[in-house]
C-alpha positions in Angstrom: 0.0 0.0 0.0 2.8 2.4 0.8 4.3 1.9 -2.6 1.0 2.6 -4.3 0.5 5.8 -2.2 4.0 6.9 -3.1 3.3 6.5 -6.8 0.1 8.5 -6.5 1.8 11.2 -4.5 4.5 11.4 -7.1 1.9 11.8 -9.8 0.5 14.7 -7.8 4.0 16.2 -7.6 4.7 15.7 -11.3 1.4 17.3 -12.4 1.1 19.9 -9.8 4.5 20.5 -8.4 7.5 19.6 -10.5 7.8 21.1 -13.9 11.4 22.2 -13.6 13.2 20.4 -16.4 10.8 21.0 -19.3 9.1 24.2 -18.1 12.0 26.4 -17.4 12.2 27.9 -20.9 8.7 29.3 -20.7 9.5 30.8 -17.3 12.7 32.6 -18.3 10.8 35.7 -19.1 8.7 35.7 -15.9 8.1 39.2 -14.5 9.7 40.4 -11.3 8.0 38.8 -8.3 7.4 42.1 -6.6 4.8 43.1 -9.2 1.3 43.8 -8.0 -1.6 41.6 -9.2 -2.6 42.0 -12.8 -6.1 42.3 -14.1 -6.0 38.7 -15.3 -8.7 36.4 -13.9 -7.6 34.0 -11.1 -8.6 30.4 -11.0 -10.7 29.7 -7.9 -13.2 27.1 -6.7 -16.0 28.7 -8.7 -17.1 31.3 -6.2 -18.5 34.6 -7.4 -16.1 37.3 -6.1 -19.0 39.8 -5.7 -21.1 37.5 -3.7 -21.0 38.0 0.0 -19.9 35.1 2.2 -22.5 32.6 3.1 -23.8 33.2 6.6 -23.2 29.9 8.5 -22.0 29.0 11.9 -18.6 27.6 10.8 -16.1 30.5 10.9 -14.1 29.0 8.1 -17.1 29.3 5.8 -18.5 32.6 7.1 -15.8 34.8 5.6 -16.0 37.6 2.9 -15.2 36.2 -0.6 -12.7 39.0 -1.2 -10.5 41.3 0.8 -7.7 43.9 0.5 -4.7 43.2 2.8 -1.0 44.0 3.2 2.1 41.8 2.3 5.6 43.0 3.2 7.8 42.6 0.2 11.5 43.5 0.5 10.8 45.5 3.6 7.9 47.5 2.0 4.2 47.2 2.7 2.2 46.6 -0.5 -1.6 46.3 -0.8 -3.0 43.3 -2.6 -6.4 41.9 -3.5 -7.2 38.4 -2.1 -9.9 35.9 -3.0 -11.3 33.3 -0.5 -10.6 29.7 -1.5 -12.3 26.7 0.1 -10.4 23.4 0.2 -13.2 21.1 1.2 -11.0 18.0 1.0 -8.2 19.5 3.1 -10.6 20.9 5.6 -10.0 24.7 5.6 -10.5 28.0 3.8 -7.8 30.6 3.2 -7.2 33.7 1.1 -5.1 33.5 -2.1 -3.5 36.7 -3.4 -4.8 37.6 -6.8 -1.5 37.2 -8.6 -1.5 33.5 -7.8 -3.8 30.7 -9.0 -5.1 27.7 -7.1 -6.0 24.2 -8.2 -7.3 21.1 -6.4 -6.3 17.5 -7.2 -7.9 14.4 -5.7 -7.9 10.6 -6.0 -9.2 7.8 -3.8 -5.8 7.9 -2.0 -5.3 11.5 -1.3 -6.1 15.2 -1.9 -3.9 18.2 -2.7 -4.2 22.0 -3.0 -1.6 23.5 -5.4 -1.0 27.2 -5.6 1.1 28.7 -8.5 2.6 32.1 -9.0 0.8 34.0 -11.7 2.6 37.3 -11.9 1.4 39.7 -14.6 -0.9 36.9 -15.8 2.0 34.4 -16.5 1.7 31.2 -14.6 5.1 29.9 -13.4 5.1 26.1 -13.0 8.3 26.2 -10.9 7.0 28.7 -8.2 4.3 26.9 -6.2 3.2 25.3 -3.0 1.4 22.0 -2.6 -0.5 21.0 0.5 -1.1 17.3 0.5 -3.1 14.9 2.7 -3.5 11.2 2.1 -5.4 8.4 3.7 -2.3 7.4 5.8 -2.3 10.9 7.2 -4.9 10.2 9.8 -3.2 9.0 12.9 0.2 8.9 11.1 3.1 10.2 13.1 5.0 13.4 12.1 8.1 11.3 11.4 6.2 8.9 9.2 4.8 11.7 7.2 8.3 13.3 6.9 9.7 10.1 5.5 6.9 9.8 3.1 7.4 13.4 1.9 11.2 12.7 1.5 10.5 9.7 -0.7 8.2 11.8 -2.9 10.6 14.7 -3.5 13.5 12.4 -4.1 11.5 10.4 -6.6 11.0 13.7 -8.5 14.7 14.4 -8.7 15.1 16.8 -5.8 18.0 16.6 -3.4 17.7 17.0 0.3 19.8 19.8 1.8 21.3 19.1 5.1 20.5 21.5 8.0 22.4 21.7 11.3 20.7 20.0 14.2 19.8 23.3 15.9 18.5 25.1 12.9 15.1 26.7 13.6 12.1 26.0 11.4 11.5 28.3 8.6 7.8 28.4 9.0 5.9 28.9 12.3 3.3 26.2 11.5 5.8 23.4 10.9 6.3 20.5 13.2 9.3 19.4 11.2 11.0 20.6 8.0 13.7 19.9 5.5 15.0 21.9 2.6 15.2 20.7 -1.1 17.0 21.8 -4.2 17.1 20.9 -7.9 19.7 22.3 -10.3 20.1 22.2 -14.0 22.2 23.9 -16.7 19.9 27.0 -16.8 17.8 26.8 -13.7 18.0 26.4 -9.9 14.9 25.5 -7.9 14.9 25.8 -4.1 12.3 24.8 -1.6 11.2 23.6 1.8 9.1 20.7 2.9 6.9 21.4 5.9 5.1 18.7 7.9 2.3 19.9 10.2 -0.7 18.5 12.0 -4.3 19.6 12.7 -6.3 17.4 15.0 -5.7 13.8 14.0 -4.6 14.6 10.4 -1.0 15.1 9.4 -0.2 17.1 6.2 2.9 18.0 4.3 3.4 21.1 2.2 6.1 21.4 -0.4 7.1 25.0 -1.2 9.3 25.4 -4.3 10.5 28.4 -6.3 13.2 29.6 -8.7 16.1 31.0 -6.7 15.4 34.6 -7.7 11.8 34.4 -6.6 12.5 33.8 -2.9 12.0 37.4 -1.5 8.6 37.8 -3.2 7.2 34.3 -3.3 7.7 33.2 0.3 5.8 36.2 1.9 2.8 35.3 -0.3 3.0 31.7 0.9 3.3 32.7 4.6 0.3 35.0 4.2 -1.8 32.2 2.7 -0.9 29.9 5.7 -1.6 32.8 8.2 -5.1 33.2 6.7 -6.1 29.5 7.1 -9.2 28.9 9.2 -10.0 25.2 9.8 -13.5 23.9 9.4 -15.2 22.8 12.5 -16.4 19.6 11.0 -16.7 17.7 7.7 
């Protein structure tokens, strides 16, 4: 069963997370990451942005569909528009900045939410974050999920970067983390794998980006995680 799950997770990673080798040429002209959102439409879960949030008891669902908020980029506060996204399968809602696009992927073995950079309307397949939960995530230990995530990224040609034993976590929500890298003749992809837990469910998130995207992409990812509100029930 573990091998089957690993294959399925690798499929998620290939289709939603690892497009480095073949997709770099189309990303070479990507705009600077500090650009504000363009007017290009954003992929969402089908909600009407002008429709007010549905009035329900669950605070994760009773939220405005859009908002304006601040992200600090390179030490400067910048105002952005955000759209609410519901990840029913993963059990939460959060706000996605409007220069990123979000997709959901599911199978009988697991579910993923994948968010891509879409600066100036140009989607970059190398700058993305995937949050994944599979059927072994319920009652799995943090270490078991960490090892599963390690096998997935290695199977997709990433290398594990060694950290010193006393290195702090990069992200506040992480229970454990490790860094990854993938290098080629004309590209360098960096990233961090975060394993975290909510209730009895253990998730992992893989954050990856071209090296020159780090200062702009990571604050957007952190903001997305900060805005997560978990559903009270199924």
